[in-house]
Every structure is written in C-alpha cells, then in structure tokens.
All heavy atoms as an XYZ file, in Angstrom:
871
protein
N      -6.487    -40.104    -82.064
C      -5.388    -39.450    -81.368
C      -4.654    -38.508    -82.318
O      -4.310    -37.404    -81.933
C      -4.450    -40.525    -80.814
C      -3.263    -39.978    -80.092
S      -2.277    -41.153    -79.142
C      -2.290    -42.624    -80.066
N      -4.419    -38.970    -83.546
C      -3.709    -38.124    -84.507
C      -4.507    -36.886    -84.884
O      -3.949    -35.901    -85.330
C      -3.381    -38.911    -85.772
C      -2.256    -39.910    -85.553
O      -1.518    -39.759    -84.566
O      -2.130    -40.843    -86.351
N      -5.820    -36.947    -84.721
C      -6.668    -35.818    -85.063
C      -6.806    -34.821    -83.920
O      -7.472    -33.808    -84.057
C      -8.053    -36.305    -85.494
C      -8.070    -37.126    -86.782
C      -9.445    -37.711    -87.016
C      -7.655    -36.266    -87.961
N      -6.195    -35.104    -82.781
C      -6.223    -34.167    -81.667
C      -7.285    -34.439    -80.632
O      -7.473    -33.640    -79.719
N      -7.974    -35.565    -80.711
C      -8.989    -35.912    -79.716
C      -8.312    -36.605    -78.527
O      -8.456    -37.801    -78.320
C     -10.060    -36.819    -80.329
C     -10.778    -36.190    -81.489
C     -10.703    -36.748    -82.759
C     -11.536    -35.029    -81.323
C     -11.357    -36.174    -83.830
C     -12.186    -34.447    -82.387
C     -12.100    -35.017    -83.634
O     -12.748    -34.451    -84.693
N      -7.580    -35.805    -77.754
C      -6.738    -36.370    -76.715
C      -7.532    -36.961    -75.551
O      -7.202    -38.035    -75.054
C      -5.755    -35.326    -76.200
C      -4.815    -34.832    -77.257
C      -4.467    -33.499    -77.332
C      -4.268    -35.697    -78.192
C      -3.594    -33.038    -78.300
C      -3.403    -35.252    -79.172
C      -3.067    -33.913    -79.222
N      -8.555    -36.271    -75.097
C      -9.320    -36.768    -73.959
C     -10.030    -38.073    -74.311
O     -10.044    -39.017    -73.508
C     -10.330    -35.716    -73.483
C      -9.679    -34.492    -72.878
C      -8.739    -34.816    -71.719
O      -9.102    -35.650    -70.867
O      -7.639    -34.232    -71.674
N     -10.604    -38.144    -75.498
C     -11.262    -39.362    -75.938
C     -10.251    -40.501    -76.085
O     -10.515    -41.639    -75.709
C     -11.995    -39.137    -77.266
C     -13.138    -38.171    -77.182
C     -12.726    -36.712    -77.361
O     -11.500    -36.412    -77.343
O     -13.623    -35.865    -77.522
N      -9.094    -40.166    -76.624
C      -8.038    -41.172    -76.799
C      -7.559    -41.695    -75.461
O      -7.282    -42.891    -75.317
C      -6.863    -40.579    -77.568
O      -7.258    -40.156    -78.836
N      -7.448    -40.803    -74.492
C      -7.000    -41.212    -73.160
C      -7.957    -42.241    -72.563
O      -7.522    -43.250    -71.991
C      -6.895    -39.993    -72.247
C      -6.280    -40.292    -70.901
C      -6.278    -39.062    -70.034
C      -4.977    -38.325    -70.207
N      -4.815    -37.216    -69.271
N      -9.261    -42.029    -72.712
C     -10.254    -42.976    -72.197
C     -10.131    -44.334    -72.872
O     -10.170    -45.380    -72.211
C     -11.670    -42.428    -72.388
C     -12.052    -41.227    -71.550
C     -13.424    -40.703    -71.968
C     -12.051    -41.591    -70.073
N      -9.961    -44.314    -74.179
C      -9.832    -45.574    -74.913
C      -8.568    -46.314    -74.496
O      -8.578    -47.536    -74.308
C      -9.847    -45.307    -76.427
C     -11.222    -44.797    -76.843
C      -9.470    -46.551    -77.217
C     -11.290    -44.260    -78.238
N      -7.474    -45.594    -74.333
C      -6.218    -46.243    -73.943
C      -6.285    -46.794    -72.523
O      -5.691    -47.829    -72.232
C      -5.048    -45.269    -74.095
C      -4.688    -44.939    -75.535
C      -3.594    -43.886    -75.583
C      -4.259    -46.187    -76.280
N      -7.005    -46.121    -71.642
C      -7.194    -46.653    -70.288
C      -7.964    -47.967    -70.341
O      -7.638    -48.916    -69.638
C      -7.912    -45.632    -69.415
C      -7.049    -44.454    -69.025
C      -7.825    -43.344    -68.325
O      -9.061    -43.463    -68.148
O      -7.178    -42.340    -67.963
N      -8.986    -48.032    -71.193
C      -9.744    -49.271    -71.350
C      -8.883    -50.364    -71.976
O      -8.961    -51.528    -71.583
C     -11.002    -49.029    -72.177
C     -12.024    -48.185    -71.450
C     -13.277    -47.997    -72.261
C     -14.211    -47.012    -71.623
N     -14.855    -47.444    -70.437
N      -8.052    -49.990    -72.948
C      -7.152    -50.962    -73.560
C      -6.181    -51.528    -72.525
O      -5.947    -52.739    -72.473
C      -6.381    -50.331    -74.717
C      -5.319    -51.210    -75.389
C      -5.942    -52.443    -76.009
C      -4.556    -50.410    -76.436
N      -5.625    -50.671    -71.689
C      -4.702    -51.129    -70.645
C      -5.426    -52.040    -69.651
O      -4.861    -53.048    -69.212
C      -4.094    -49.930    -69.920
N      -6.670    -51.717    -69.322
C      -7.442    -52.559    -68.408
C      -7.676    -53.939    -69.023
O      -7.482    -54.963    -68.361
C      -8.782    -51.889    -68.064
C      -9.680    -52.762    -67.250
C      -9.465    -52.922    -65.892
C     -10.735    -53.435    -67.852
C     -10.283    -53.744    -65.140
C     -11.547    -54.268    -67.104
C     -11.330    -54.415    -65.748
N      -8.082    -53.963    -70.275
C      -8.326    -55.241    -70.952
C      -7.035    -56.036    -71.056
O      -7.019    -57.247    -70.837
C      -8.953    -55.013    -72.346
C      -8.964    -56.294    -73.168
C     -10.356    -54.460    -72.203
N      -5.934    -55.366    -71.377
C      -4.638    -56.049    -71.485
C      -4.261    -56.709    -70.164
O      -3.761    -57.833    -70.152
C      -3.566    -55.057    -71.919
N      -4.498    -56.014    -69.056
C      -4.220    -56.606    -67.749
C      -5.178    -57.750    -67.438
O      -4.782    -58.777    -66.891
C      -4.316    -55.544    -66.645
C      -3.109    -54.642    -66.612
O      -2.041    -55.043    -67.121
O      -3.225    -53.520    -66.070
N      -6.434    -57.553    -67.802
C      -7.453    -58.558    -67.503
C      -7.189    -59.867    -68.232
O      -7.298    -60.942    -67.650
C      -8.842    -58.018    -67.848
C      -9.942    -58.958    -67.511
N     -10.308    -59.226    -66.203
C     -10.754    -59.703    -68.303
C     -11.295    -60.094    -66.205
N     -11.590    -60.393    -67.460
N      -6.842    -59.785    -69.508
C      -6.592    -61.006    -70.287
C      -5.120    -61.410    -70.252
O      -4.756    -62.439    -70.811
C      -7.081    -60.862    -71.747
C      -8.563    -60.623    -71.796
C      -6.317    -59.788    -72.489
N      -4.287    -60.603    -69.604
C      -2.859    -60.860    -69.463
C      -2.187    -61.081    -70.823
O      -1.493    -62.064    -71.044
C      -2.613    -62.052    -68.542
C      -1.192    -62.074    -68.018
O      -0.578    -60.987    -67.914
O      -0.676    -63.174    -67.720
N      -2.405    -60.118    -71.729
C      -1.846    -60.185    -73.075
C      -0.657    -59.235    -73.183
O      -0.818    -58.025    -73.077
C      -2.921    -59.807    -74.101
O      -2.342    -59.603    -75.363
N       0.505    -59.790    -73.426
C       1.709    -58.965    -73.550
C       1.607    -58.061    -74.776
O       2.060    -56.916    -74.743
C       2.997    -59.829    -73.587
C       4.246    -58.942    -73.521
C       3.043    -60.695    -74.811
C       4.423    -58.215    -72.238
N       0.988    -58.556    -75.856
C       0.859    -57.739    -77.065
C       0.002    -56.509    -76.799
O       0.360    -55.397    -77.194
C       0.268    -58.550    -78.221
C       1.188    -59.628    -78.744
C       1.023    -60.956    -78.005
O       0.140    -61.051    -77.110
O       1.783    -61.882    -78.309
N      -1.143    -56.716    -76.143
C      -2.011    -55.578    -75.829
C      -1.343    -54.619    -74.855
O      -1.508    -53.405    -74.956
C      -3.350    -56.062    -75.259
C      -4.309    -56.718    -76.245
C      -5.582    -57.180    -75.528
C      -4.656    -55.773    -77.382
N      -0.581    -55.157    -73.917
C       0.130    -54.298    -72.964
C       1.159    -53.434    -73.686
O       1.329    -52.253    -73.373
C       0.811    -55.143    -71.881
C      -0.158    -55.753    -70.899
C       0.570    -56.589    -69.869
C      -0.421    -57.272    -68.947
N       0.250    -58.081    -67.918
N       1.847    -54.023    -74.657
C       2.837    -53.270    -75.416
C       2.162    -52.168    -76.225
O       2.643    -51.032    -76.254
C       3.628    -54.214    -76.328
C       4.547    -55.135    -75.568
S       5.219    -56.470    -76.566
C       6.368    -55.572    -77.600
N       1.048    -52.502    -76.890
C       0.311    -51.495    -77.651
C      -0.151    -50.363    -76.747
O      -0.015    -49.184    -77.085
C      -0.908    -52.117    -78.341
C      -0.638    -52.562    -79.729
C      -0.610    -53.841    -80.181
C      -0.361    -51.743    -80.870
N      -0.328    -53.872    -81.524
C      -0.181    -52.594    -81.971
C      -0.241    -50.372    -81.051
C       0.112    -52.113    -83.239
C       0.044    -49.885    -82.319
C       0.213    -50.756    -83.390
N      -0.724    -50.739    -75.599
C      -1.234    -49.723    -74.674
C      -0.101    -48.817    -74.189
O      -0.258    -47.590    -74.138
C      -1.929    -50.389    -73.488
N       1.042    -49.404    -73.841
C       2.162    -48.601    -73.364
C       2.690    -47.692    -74.474
O       2.958    -46.509    -74.245
C       3.280    -49.494    -72.840
C       4.421    -48.705    -72.225
C       5.500    -49.590    -71.648
O       5.522    -50.796    -71.838
N       6.429    -48.980    -70.939
N       2.833    -48.229    -75.685
C       3.336    -47.425    -76.795
C       2.395    -46.260    -77.088
O       2.817    -45.104    -77.173
C       3.513    -48.297    -78.041
C       3.971    -47.483    -79.230
C       5.313    -47.143    -79.373
C       3.075    -47.011    -80.172
C       5.741    -46.370    -80.437
C       3.491    -46.240    -81.239
C       4.828    -45.927    -81.363
O       5.249    -45.146    -82.409
N       1.116    -46.560    -77.246
C       0.155    -45.520    -77.608
C      -0.019    -44.482    -76.500
O      -0.216    -43.300    -76.777
C      -1.190    -46.147    -77.979
C      -1.179    -46.958    -79.276
C      -2.518    -47.669    -79.461
C      -0.866    -46.071    -80.465
N       0.063    -44.907    -75.257
C      -0.010    -43.956    -74.145
C       1.171    -43.002    -74.178
O       1.020    -41.801    -73.957
C      -0.072    -44.702    -72.799
O      -1.238    -45.541    -72.794
C      -0.140    -43.741    -71.635
N       2.346    -43.529    -74.476
C       3.526    -42.660    -74.595
C       3.388    -41.687    -75.760
O       3.761    -40.517    -75.640
C       4.796    -43.504    -74.752
C       5.309    -44.018    -73.439
O       5.723    -43.248    -72.592
N       5.249    -45.330    -73.247
N       2.859    -42.146    -76.884
C       2.657    -41.253    -78.031
C       1.645    -40.170    -77.672
O       1.842    -38.993    -77.985
C       2.209    -42.048    -79.278
C       1.782    -41.109    -80.399
C       3.330    -42.960    -79.756
N       0.570    -40.553    -76.990
C      -0.427    -39.571    -76.575
C       0.192    -38.513    -75.668
O      -0.052    -37.318    -75.834
C      -1.597    -40.249    -75.865
C      -2.694    -39.320    -75.355
C      -3.387    -38.612    -76.507
C      -3.697    -40.096    -74.526
N       1.026    -38.945    -74.736
C       1.691    -37.985    -73.843
C       2.619    -37.049    -74.614
O       2.730    -35.865    -74.285
C       2.463    -38.721    -72.752
C       1.552    -39.400    -71.764
O       0.406    -38.981    -71.579
N       2.028    -40.449    -71.131
N       3.261    -37.563    -75.647
C       4.111    -36.714    -76.485
C       3.260    -35.683    -77.204
O       3.588    -34.495    -77.229
C       4.910    -37.570    -77.498
C       6.009    -38.359    -76.782
C       5.521    -36.687    -78.592
C       6.695    -39.400    -77.648
N       2.167    -36.117    -77.787
C       1.285    -35.193    -78.515
C       0.702    -34.124    -77.598
O       0.520    -32.983    -78.003
C       0.131    -35.952    -79.163
C       0.488    -36.735    -80.400
C      -0.435    -37.595    -80.965
C       1.722    -36.617    -81.029
C      -0.141    -38.319    -82.110
C       2.024    -37.335    -82.163
C       1.086    -38.186    -82.702
O       1.371    -38.897    -83.834
N       0.388    -34.494    -76.368
C      -0.269    -33.565    -75.449
C       0.688    -32.538    -74.855
O       0.249    -31.490    -74.387
C      -0.964    -34.338    -74.311
C      -2.183    -35.096    -74.783
S      -2.931    -36.128    -73.511
C      -3.294    -34.942    -72.243
N       1.981    -32.827    -74.879
C       2.952    -31.901    -74.304
C       3.119    -30.683    -75.199
O       3.155    -30.793    -76.415
C       4.303    -32.588    -74.135
C       4.903    -32.322    -72.790
O       4.676    -31.217    -72.266
O       5.568    -33.211    -72.272
N       3.215    -29.506    -74.582
C       3.340    -28.270    -75.339
C       4.789    -27.859    -75.586
O       5.082    -27.186    -76.566
C       2.632    -27.117    -74.609
C       1.125    -27.296    -74.614
O       0.598    -27.937    -75.546
O       0.482    -26.799    -73.678
N       5.682    -28.249    -74.703
C       7.073    -27.815    -74.816
C       7.887    -28.823    -75.633
O       7.833    -30.025    -75.397
C       7.684    -27.652    -73.437
C       7.014    -26.578    -72.611
C       7.659    -26.442    -71.252
O       8.577    -27.166    -70.910
N       7.156    -25.497    -70.469
N       8.642    -28.310    -76.576
C       9.413    -29.168    -77.473
C      10.449    -29.989    -76.705
O      10.665    -31.164    -77.016
C      10.091    -28.330    -78.561
C      10.792    -29.156    -79.586
C      10.063    -29.846    -80.542
C      12.174    -29.256    -79.595
C      10.700    -30.626    -81.491
C      12.814    -30.028    -80.533
C      12.085    -30.714    -81.492
N      11.093    -29.397    -75.695
C      12.097    -30.131    -74.919
C      11.485    -31.326    -74.201
O      12.092    -32.399    -74.137
C      12.782    -29.207    -73.909
C      13.687    -28.205    -74.579
O      14.106    -28.392    -75.713
N      13.974    -27.114    -73.880
N      10.281    -31.124    -73.653
C       9.596    -32.234    -72.983
C       9.230    -33.311    -73.982
O       9.323    -34.503    -73.688
C       8.335    -31.742    -72.268
C       8.494    -31.422    -70.811
C       9.208    -32.489    -70.006
O       8.777    -33.667    -69.959
O      10.228    -32.155    -69.390
N       8.788    -32.902    -75.168
C       8.465    -33.873    -76.211
C       9.692    -34.704    -76.567
O       9.608    -35.918    -76.740
C       7.942    -33.167    -77.460
C       6.549    -32.647    -77.335
C       6.080    -32.072    -78.654
C       4.647    -31.622    -78.538
N       4.020    -31.378    -79.823
N      10.845    -34.044    -76.676
C      12.074    -34.765    -76.999
C      12.462    -35.733    -75.880
O      12.909    -36.846    -76.154
C      13.218    -33.770    -77.263
C      13.083    -33.049    -78.582
C      13.144    -33.994    -79.771
O      13.864    -34.981    -79.769
N      12.368    -33.689    -80.787
N      12.285    -35.311    -74.630
C      12.575    -36.203    -73.502
C      11.668    -37.428    -73.534
O      12.118    -38.557    -73.310
C      12.423    -35.466    -72.175
C      13.498    -34.432    -71.953
O      14.564    -34.490    -72.564
N      13.229    -33.466    -71.088
N      10.394    -37.211    -73.794
C       9.450    -38.330    -73.873
C       9.771    -39.228    -75.074
O       9.634    -40.447    -75.000
C       8.019    -37.820    -73.955
C       7.542    -37.196    -72.668
C       6.096    -36.725    -72.798
N       5.661    -35.950    -71.693
C       5.108    -36.446    -70.589
N       4.958    -37.744    -70.471
N       4.725    -35.657    -69.614
N      10.190    -38.623    -76.177
C      10.571    -39.403    -77.347
C      11.788    -40.276    -77.033
O      11.840    -41.441    -77.440
C      10.867    -38.480    -78.534
C      11.190    -39.181    -79.848
C       9.955    -39.871    -80.408
C      11.733    -38.182    -80.853
N      12.762    -39.729    -76.313
C      13.937    -40.511    -75.920
C      13.548    -41.673    -75.011
O      14.081    -42.776    -75.147
C      14.965    -39.618    -75.235
C      15.594    -38.630    -76.194
O      15.606    -38.838    -77.398
N      16.090    -37.519    -75.661
N      12.624    -41.425    -74.104
C      12.143    -42.493    -73.220
C      11.454    -43.587    -74.041
O      11.695    -44.778    -73.822
C      11.175    -41.921    -72.184
C      10.560    -42.953    -71.283
C       9.542    -42.324    -70.352
C       8.778    -43.419    -69.614
N       7.641    -42.896    -68.888
N      10.614    -43.167    -74.999
C       9.936    -44.139    -75.847
C      10.938    -44.903    -76.702
O      10.771    -46.100    -76.935
C       8.900    -43.428    -76.720
C       8.020    -44.315    -77.591
C       7.284    -45.367    -76.768
C       7.031    -43.461    -78.375
N      11.991    -44.251    -77.147
C      13.051    -44.924    -77.898
C      13.678    -46.037    -77.069
O      13.924    -47.133    -77.570
C      14.098    -43.915    -78.343
C      15.190    -44.546    -79.183
O      14.977    -45.542    -79.859
N      16.368    -43.971    -79.142
N      13.928    -45.769    -75.799
C      14.497    -46.793    -74.913
C      13.543    -47.975    -74.755
O      13.964    -49.141    -74.774
C      14.822    -46.192    -73.548
C      15.963    -45.215    -73.566
C      16.168    -44.536    -72.221
O      15.294    -44.568    -71.358
N      17.313    -43.913    -72.057
N      12.255    -47.675    -74.622
C      11.262    -48.737    -74.460
C      11.214    -49.614    -75.707
O      11.276    -50.850    -75.627
C       9.873    -48.132    -74.154
C       9.860    -47.487    -72.778
C       8.773    -49.191    -74.263
C       8.633    -46.638    -72.493
N      11.108    -48.977    -76.881
C      11.021    -49.733    -78.135
C      12.311    -50.514    -78.385
O      12.273    -51.659    -78.850
C      10.685    -48.780    -79.308
C      10.787    -49.488    -80.650
C       9.294    -48.190    -79.129
N      13.453    -49.921    -78.065
C      14.731    -50.624    -78.228
C      14.805    -51.845    -77.319
O      15.257    -52.920    -77.741
C      15.913    -49.666    -77.937
O      15.837    -48.564    -78.846
C      17.249    -50.368    -78.101
N      14.349    -51.716    -76.084
C      14.329    -52.859    -75.164
C      13.428    -53.967    -75.685
O      13.778    -55.148    -75.617
C      13.883    -52.430    -73.771
C      14.926    -51.609    -73.060
O      16.102    -51.632    -73.414
N      14.506    -50.854    -72.068
N      12.259    -53.601    -76.218
C      11.374    -54.616    -76.803
C      12.052    -55.305    -77.967
O      11.958    -56.525    -78.118
C      10.068    -53.994    -77.281
C       9.145    -53.545    -76.210
C       9.122    -53.960    -74.906
C       8.094    -52.595    -76.332
N       8.117    -53.305    -74.229
C       7.470    -52.475    -75.077
C       7.623    -51.823    -77.393
C       6.398    -51.623    -74.859
C       6.556    -50.976    -77.174
C       5.950    -50.884    -75.915
N      12.736    -54.514    -78.784
C      13.420    -55.088    -79.949
C      14.532    -56.044    -79.517
O      14.742    -57.075    -80.153
C      13.979    -53.977    -80.831
C      14.507    -54.457    -82.139
N      13.692    -54.942    -83.135
C      15.769    -54.547    -82.610
C      14.435    -55.313    -84.159
N      15.702    -55.082    -83.864
N      15.225    -55.709    -78.440
C      16.282    -56.600    -77.938
C      15.710    -57.872    -77.334
O      16.313    -58.944    -77.451
C      17.138    -55.869    -76.907
C      17.988    -54.776    -77.530
O      18.258    -54.785    -78.727
N      18.383    -53.807    -76.723
N      14.545    -57.751    -76.678
C      13.935    -58.921    -76.039
C      13.241    -59.834    -77.047
O      13.281    -61.057    -76.917
C      12.916    -58.487    -74.987
C      13.493    -57.868    -73.724
C      12.377    -57.304    -72.848
C      14.294    -58.906    -72.953
N      12.581    -59.237    -78.023
C      11.792    -60.001    -78.996
C      12.174    -59.596    -80.418
O      11.383    -58.991    -81.140
C      10.295    -59.738    -78.768
C       9.759    -60.021    -77.369
C       8.388    -59.410    -77.187
C       9.732    -61.513    -77.116
N      13.391    -59.935    -80.862
C      13.884    -59.429    -82.148
C      13.097    -59.905    -83.365
O      13.086    -59.237    -84.393
C      15.327    -59.913    -82.201
C      15.387    -61.058    -81.271
C      14.355    -60.808    -80.212
N      12.436    -61.051    -83.270
C      11.737    -61.567    -84.449
C      10.228    -61.342    -84.386
O       9.493    -61.870    -85.214
C      12.029    -63.058    -84.617
O      11.579    -63.760    -83.483
N       9.769    -60.556    -83.446
C       8.338    -60.303    -83.294
C       7.846    -59.303    -84.340
O       8.409    -58.229    -84.512
C       8.056    -59.754    -81.888
O       6.751    -59.241    -81.806
N       6.777    -59.669    -85.031
C       6.191    -58.757    -86.019
C       5.611    -57.518    -85.338
O       5.670    -56.421    -85.893
C       5.110    -59.459    -86.830
C       5.650    -60.516    -87.724
N       6.477    -60.251    -88.790
C       5.496    -61.863    -87.706
C       6.805    -61.367    -89.396
N       6.228    -62.371    -88.760
N       5.054    -57.690    -84.148
C       4.507    -56.550    -83.410
C       5.608    -55.548    -83.084
O       5.454    -54.348    -83.294
C       3.820    -57.012    -82.126
C       3.355    -55.903    -81.181
C       2.318    -55.009    -81.857
C       2.799    -56.485    -79.898
N       6.742    -56.042    -82.600
C       7.853    -55.153    -82.252
C       8.386    -54.449    -83.496
O       8.680    -53.260    -83.455
C       8.969    -55.934    -81.518
C      10.192    -55.071    -81.300
C       8.457    -56.460    -80.185
N       8.458    -55.172    -84.596
C       8.898    -54.542    -85.847
C       7.940    -53.426    -86.251
O       8.361    -52.354    -86.695
C       9.001    -55.581    -86.951
C      10.153    -56.546    -86.790
C      10.165    -57.616    -87.867
O       9.498    -57.447    -88.914
O      10.839    -58.640    -87.665
N       6.634    -53.665    -86.112
C       5.645    -52.650    -86.444
C       5.735    -51.439    -85.535
O       5.660    -50.292    -86.002
N       5.902    -51.685    -84.243
C       6.031    -50.573    -83.301
C       7.320    -49.799    -83.542
O       7.346    -48.575    -83.409
C       5.974    -51.084    -81.863
C       4.622    -51.633    -81.411
C       4.723    -52.233    -80.019
C       3.552    -50.571    -81.462
N       8.374    -50.517    -83.906
C       9.640    -49.844    -84.211
C       9.466    -48.949    -85.441
O       9.946    -47.807    -85.469
C      10.734    -50.874    -84.440
C      12.111    -50.306    -84.592
N      12.377    -48.978    -84.801
C      13.329    -50.888    -84.575
C      13.658    -48.764    -84.910
N      14.268    -49.910    -84.777
N       8.775    -49.436    -86.456
C       8.526    -48.623    -87.650
C       7.662    -47.405    -87.338
O       7.919    -46.303    -87.831
N       6.643    -47.598    -86.498
C       5.781    -46.478    -86.101
C       6.588    -45.452    -85.314
O       6.427    -44.237    -85.509
C       4.613    -46.991    -85.267
N       7.470    -45.936    -84.437
C       8.321    -45.018    -83.674
C       9.238    -44.235    -84.611
O       9.427    -43.036    -84.445
C       9.155    -45.769    -82.632
C      10.189    -44.893    -82.009
C       9.833    -44.006    -81.011
C      11.505    -44.913    -82.443
C      10.774    -43.151    -80.451
C      12.449    -44.073    -81.891
C      12.081    -43.190    -80.889
N       9.781    -44.916    -85.606
C      10.697    -44.247    -86.535
C       9.978    -43.135    -87.293
O      10.525    -42.052    -87.489
C      11.298    -45.264    -87.518
C      12.449    -44.717    -88.304
C      13.597    -44.268    -87.414
O      14.021    -44.989    -86.517
N      14.087    -43.077    -87.629
N       8.731    -43.386    -87.708
C       7.966    -42.348    -88.403
C       7.677    -41.177    -87.475
O       7.759    -40.015    -87.884
C       6.662    -42.936    -88.954
C       6.889    -43.831    -90.162
C       5.601    -44.279    -90.805
N       4.758    -45.077    -89.938
C       4.894    -46.373    -89.719
N       5.872    -47.041    -90.312
N       4.083    -47.020    -88.924
N       7.362    -41.469    -86.204
C       7.133    -40.415    -85.217
C       8.401    -39.586    -85.032
O       8.363    -38.356    -84.993
C       6.690    -41.017    -83.889
C       6.489    -40.069    -82.719
C       5.301    -39.146    -82.979
C       6.265    -40.841    -81.433
N       9.527    -40.253    -84.944
C      10.806    -39.570    -84.771
C      11.148    -38.736    -86.008
O      11.622    -37.601    -85.884
C      11.899    -40.605    -84.504
O      13.138    -39.991    -84.341
N      10.898    -39.270    -87.186
C      11.181    -38.546    -88.424
C      10.335    -37.285    -88.562
O      10.772    -36.305    -89.166
C      10.954    -39.438    -89.645
C      11.989    -40.540    -89.761
O      13.023    -40.472    -89.071
O      11.750    -41.494    -90.535
N       9.126    -37.316    -87.997
C       8.249    -36.140    -88.051
C       8.588    -35.136    -86.961
O       7.880    -34.143    -86.804
C       6.785    -36.559    -87.866
C       6.152    -37.241    -89.026
C       4.638    -37.332    -88.861
N       4.190    -37.779    -87.566
C       3.953    -39.031    -87.219
N       4.144    -40.001    -88.083
N       3.530    -39.333    -86.007
N       9.635    -35.376    -86.183
C      10.006    -34.486    -85.074
C       8.890    -34.390    -84.038
O       8.549    -33.316    -83.568
C      10.362    -33.091    -85.583
C      11.820    -32.816    -85.448
O      12.562    -33.635    -84.910
N      12.252    -31.679    -85.926
N       8.297    -35.523    -83.719
C       7.221    -35.702    -82.732
C       5.954    -34.913    -83.053
O       5.103    -34.725    -82.195
C       7.673    -35.443    -81.272
C       8.782    -36.374    -80.872
C       8.086    -34.006    -81.036
N       5.801    -34.471    -84.283
C       4.559    -33.819    -84.696
C       3.557    -34.872    -85.145
O       3.939    -35.948    -85.609
C       4.817    -32.847    -85.846
C       5.569    -31.613    -85.396
O       5.418    -31.232    -84.221
O       6.311    -31.040    -86.214
N       2.286    -34.515    -85.042
C       1.245    -35.405    -85.544
C       1.306    -35.429    -87.067
O       1.749    -34.466    -87.687
C      -0.130    -34.925    -85.089
C      -0.332    -35.111    -83.611
C      -1.687    -34.640    -83.209
N      -1.696    -33.176    -83.281
C      -2.767    -32.425    -83.162
N      -3.933    -32.958    -82.958
N      -2.680    -31.121    -83.235
N       0.848    -36.513    -87.673
C       0.816    -36.556    -89.143
C      -0.072    -35.437    -89.676
O      -1.107    -35.126    -89.097
C       0.197    -37.922    -89.457
C       0.251    -38.696    -88.205
C       0.354    -37.734    -87.071
N       0.318    -34.837    -90.780
C      -0.472    -33.739    -91.323
C      -1.261    -34.132    -92.556
O      -1.917    -33.314    -93.167
C       0.415    -32.532    -91.646
C       1.497    -32.868    -92.637
O       1.554    -33.962    -93.154
N       2.368    -31.914    -92.899
N      -1.201    -35.389    -92.932
C      -1.913    -35.825    -94.133
C      -2.972    -36.867    -93.787
O      -3.158    -37.837    -94.500
C      -0.937    -36.378    -95.170
C      -0.121    -37.528    -94.630
O      -0.185    -37.847    -93.453
N       0.641    -38.158    -95.493
N      -3.663    -36.655    -92.697
C      -4.683    -37.607    -92.264
C      -5.918    -37.431    -93.134
O      -6.434    -36.327    -93.297
C      -5.041    -37.385    -90.787
C      -3.810    -37.621    -89.922
C      -6.171    -38.304    -90.366
C      -3.998    -37.209    -88.488
N      -6.361    -38.510    -93.703
C      -7.574    -38.479    -94.511
C      -8.474    -39.609    -94.043
O      -8.064    -40.770    -94.041
C      -7.247    -38.656    -95.987
C      -8.461    -38.805    -96.845
N      -9.338    -37.763    -97.072
C      -8.955    -39.870    -97.505
C     -10.315    -38.187    -97.839
N     -10.100    -39.464    -98.114
N      -9.657    -39.264    -93.618
C     -10.623    -40.274    -93.214
C     -11.666    -40.376    -94.319
O     -12.385    -39.408    -94.576
C     -11.286    -39.904    -91.876
C     -10.216    -39.827    -90.801
C     -12.342    -40.937    -91.517
C     -10.707    -39.390    -89.464
N     -11.710    -41.523    -94.975
C     -12.657    -41.657    -96.074
C     -14.092    -41.672    -95.546
O     -14.343    -42.084    -94.407
C     -12.290    -42.999    -96.715
C     -11.585    -43.756    -95.644
C     -10.931    -42.732    -94.756
N     -15.030    -41.229    -96.368
C     -16.421    -41.247    -95.927
C     -16.926    -42.677    -95.766
O     -16.433    -43.592    -96.429
C     -17.164    -40.518    -97.034
C     -16.274    -40.606    -98.218
C     -14.872    -40.703    -97.696
N     -17.866    -42.852    -94.901
C     -18.453    -44.171    -94.653
C     -19.829    -44.186    -95.314
O     -20.653    -43.320    -95.073
C     -18.582    -44.444    -93.148
C     -19.260    -45.767    -92.903
C     -17.215    -44.385    -92.490
N     -20.035    -45.178    -96.158
C     -21.316    -45.317    -96.838
C     -22.056    -46.510    -96.251
O     -21.478    -47.580    -96.085
C     -21.112    -45.532    -98.339
C     -20.415    -44.383    -99.005
C     -19.059    -44.432    -99.292
C     -21.109    -43.225    -99.320
C     -18.412    -43.374    -99.880
C     -20.471    -42.147    -99.914
C     -19.134    -42.236   -100.195
O     -18.488    -41.168   -100.785
N     -23.306    -46.319    -95.953
C     -24.128    -47.399    -95.437
C     -24.979    -47.912    -96.591
O     -25.768    -47.180    -97.184
C     -25.011    -46.921    -94.271
C     -24.124    -46.410    -93.133
C     -25.933    -48.035    -93.817
C     -24.903    -45.789    -92.003
N     -24.787    -49.182    -96.898
C     -25.550    -49.794    -97.977
C     -26.769    -50.477    -97.387
O     -26.660    -51.281    -96.475
C     -24.682    -50.801    -98.718
C     -23.405    -50.250    -99.358
C     -22.596    -51.380    -99.960
C     -23.740    -49.211   -100.412
N     -27.923    -50.155    -97.923
C     -29.161    -50.776    -97.466
C     -29.582    -51.817    -98.491
O     -29.460    -51.593    -99.696
C     -30.255    -49.729    -97.291
C     -29.934    -48.742    -96.187
C     -31.071    -47.783    -95.999
C     -30.742    -46.835    -94.863
N     -31.812    -45.893    -94.592
N     -30.097    -52.946    -98.008
C     -30.520    -53.995    -98.963
C     -31.749    -53.581    -99.746
O     -32.497    -52.760    -99.409
C     -30.808    -55.194    -98.079
C     -30.926    -54.687    -96.690
C     -30.251    -53.360    -96.646
C-alpha cells in the first residue's frame, strides 16, 4: 500500500475483512478498518478530503483507545496513526525493501 499498489491492496484488505468477519476476530476487524481508512486517504487526490478522512480516522482510533486503553494493538495503531498524521497524510518516502535471497541446500 505504501508503494502505491492501491488496487492490489484493496483486494487484500477485502479478503482480510472477510476473514475477520468469518472468524469473528475483533483484532483483525480493527486492522482491516484501520488499513482500509489509510488506503482511502492515500487514494484521495484532494488535500482537504485527505484531512477529512484523517480526522475521521482520528475519531476511530481515539474511540478504540478509550474502549481498550491497555491493548497493545490499540497502542500500535495509535502510534501508526500518529506517524501518518505527522507526515501530513503522505506516504512514507523512505521505503526500502531488502532483496530476498533463496538459499538452496
């Protein structure tokens, strides 16, 4: 998603949301909702719309924090949201994907 593969990310997030509903996992549902909101922010072209979506995501993360204050997942999502907010809803610009080496016996 951070690399701009929005359509591929959308498919993966739809599958994540389906699995979260199927297994009835609140953690997976929270991840799916958070990441879907981030994807929508990245896909928006207008800065005002991005800010509106960021404010909506702030409300969601704040509500989770109020409901589950000691949850490590909520703390992690809150930190991820803070980094997104600090970047002014821009994607990270220092993404580095290390090469993958296949070792043969």
